[in-house]
C-alpha positions in Angstrom: 49.8 54.1 25.2 48.6 53.7 28.8 51.4 51.6 29.7 49.7 48.9 30.9 50.3 45.5 28.8 48.7 42.7 28.3 50.5 39.6 29.8 50.4 37.1 27.2 48.4 34.2 27.6 45.8 36.3 29.1 42.1 36.5 27.9 41.0 39.9 26.1 37.4 40.0 27.4 36.8 43.4 25.7 37.6 41.5 22.5 35.8 38.7 23.0 32.7 41.2 23.2 33.0 42.9 20.6 33.4 39.8 18.3 30.1 38.5 19.9 27.8 41.5 19.4 29.3 41.4 15.7 28.5 38.1 15.1 24.9 38.3 16.7 24.5 41.3 14.3 25.2 39.3 11.5 22.6 36.7 12.7 20.5 39.1 12.9 20.9 40.5 9.6 20.7 37.4 7.9 17.4 36.1 9.7 15.8 39.3 8.6 16.8 38.6 5.0 15.6 35.7 5.4 12.2 36.7 6.9 12.1 39.5 4.1 12.3 37.3 1.4 9.6 34.8 2.6 7.2 38.0 3.0 7.8 38.9 -0.3 6.4 35.9 -1.4 9.4 33.4 -2.4 8.4 30.5 -0.2 10.9 27.8 0.5 9.6 25.1 -2.2 11.2 23.4 -4.9 9.4 20.6 -7.3 9.9 17.1 -6.8 11.7 15.5 -9.8 9.2 13.2 -10.6 5.7 11.8 -8.8 6.9 8.1 -8.5 9.8 6.4 -7.6 11.4 4.4 -10.6 9.6 1.5 -8.9 6.4 3.0 -8.6 6.6 4.1 -12.0 7.4 0.3 -13.5 4.7 -0.7 -10.9 2.4 1.8 -12.4 3.1 1.1 -16.2 2.3 -2.8 -15.2 -0.6 -2.0 -13.6 -2.2 0.4 -16.4 -1.2 -2.8 -18.9 -3.0 -5.0 -16.9 -6.2 -3.2 -16.4 -5.7 -1.2 -20.0 -8.8 1.4 -20.2 -11.0 -0.3 -18.1 -10.6 2.0 -15.1 -8.9 5.5 -14.2 -5.6 4.9 -12.2 -4.6 7.7 -9.8 -1.5 7.3 -7.9 -0.5 8.4 -4.3 -3.9 9.3 -3.0 -4.5 10.6 0.8 -6.6 7.7 2.5 -8.5 10.8 3.5 -9.4 11.1 -0.1 -10.5 7.7 -0.5 -12.3 7.2 3.2 -14.2 9.2 5.4 -15.7 9.1 9.0 -18.7 7.1 9.2 -20.8 9.6 11.4 -20.8 13.4 10.6 -19.0 15.9 12.6 -21.1 17.7 15.1 -19.6 20.7 15.1 -15.8 22.3 14.4 -14.7 20.8 17.6 -16.0 17.5 17.3 -13.2 15.6 18.9 -14.6 11.9 18.4 -14.8 12.9 14.2 -11.3 14.5 14.5 -9.9 11.2 16.2 -10.7 9.1 13.3 -10.1 11.6 10.3 -6.3 12.2 11.9 -5.5 8.6 11.6 -6.5 8.6 8.1 -5.6 12.5 6.8 -1.9 11.8 6.5 -1.5 8.4 5.0 -1.5 7.5 1.4 -2.1 4.4 -0.6 -0.2 3.8 -3.8 -3.1 3.5 -6.3 -6.3 4.2 -6.3 -8.6 2.4 -9.7 -11.7 4.1 -10.3 -14.5 4.0 -13.0 -13.8 6.3 -15.9 -17.3 7.8 -15.4 -18.3 9.2 -12.3 -15.0 8.3 -10.6 -16.6 5.6 -8.7 -13.7 4.2 -6.3 -13.5 0.3 -7.4 -10.1 -0.7 -5.6 -6.8 0.5 -3.7 -3.4 -0.9 -4.1 -0.4 -0.5 -2.3 3.0 -1.6 -3.5 4.9 -3.1 -0.6 8.9 -2.6 -0.3 11.2 -3.8 2.3 10.4 -0.8 4.8 6.9 -2.6 5.1 8.7 -5.2 7.0 9.7 -2.6 9.6 7.2 -2.9 13.2 5.8 0.5 12.9 4.7 0.3 9.2 3.4 -3.5 10.0 1.1 -1.6 12.3 0.6 1.1 10.0 -0.8 -1.2 7.3 -2.7 -3.6 9.6 -4.9 -0.3 10.4 -4.9 1.1 6.5 -6.2 -2.8 5.8 -8.6 -2.8 8.8 -9.8 0.5 7.5 -10.0 0.0 3.6 -12.3 -3.4 5.3 -14.4 -1.5 7.4 -15.2 1.0 4.2 -16.0 -1.8 1.7 -13.2 -1.2 -0.4 -10.7 -3.9 -1.8 -6.9 -3.1 -1.0 -5.1 -5.1 -2.7 -1.1 -5.5 -1.9 1.7 -6.3 -4.2 5.2 -6.9 -3.2 7.9 -4.4 -5.0 10.0 -6.0 -7.1 12.4 -5.3 -10.0 10.0 -6.7 -12.4 6.1 -6.8 -12.6 4.4 -9.6 -14.6 1.3 -8.0 -15.8 -0.7 -11.2 -16.0 -0.3 -11.9 -12.9 -1.1 -8.2 -11.6 -4.1 -8.7 -14.1 -4.9 -12.4 -12.0 -4.9 -10.6 -8.7 -7.0 -7.1 -9.8 -9.5 -9.2 -12.1 -11.9 -10.7 -9.2 -12.4 -6.8 -8.2 -12.5 -5.1 -11.4 -14.4 -7.8 -13.4 -11.6 -8.4 -16.0 -11.6 -10.9 -18.3 -8.3 -13.1 -18.3 -6.0 -12.4 -20.6 -4.9 -15.0 -23.3 -2.0 -17.1 -22.7 1.5 -15.9 -23.8 0.1 -12.2 -23.5 2.9 -11.6 -20.3 4.3 -8.6 -20.2 6.8 -7.4 -17.6 8.3 -4.1 -17.0 11.5 -3.4 -15.5 12.3 -1.0 -12.7 15.2 1.3 -13.2 15.4 1.3 -9.4 18.3 -1.3 -7.6 15.3 -2.0 -4.9 14.2 -5.6 -5.2 
């Protein structure tokens, strides 16, 4: 020993620097491992448990019963796959086209009903849960309503519930799909497994 004692309570900056360097080296190794795994093809994705929430699935079942096999039902459809910007894109950097496309490219509707043959779009359906009462959702809903009206595609909204009345759903969709009214007494309710009313 050199004979110089470190007073108690004094900070040993050499040890702090050493621990800091060790921590940085460990962080570098961990980051390198993550990037190495990503480069090897392991992407950070996992499967969703299901496409629809329990409430959405219950609603899908009720709509399916209401329309029968007369239409094809698609779930969670991107609006840009239902609507397109009216004017053509003049070139890859056409800001006017991109402006309108971006407004619909990341929005979805819950269901789209199409003709079984040919896939002609007949109607879009939104299932409005309690989040649709928020100001931002109201703005989004007004825009979506206007966009569908502009394209001439009916958009029907249903409130999210614990139970869905197939007769009521059929009655709301019938004018748009030319469905015959169901016979009396053919009401079937679909119960949701979700606690969302």
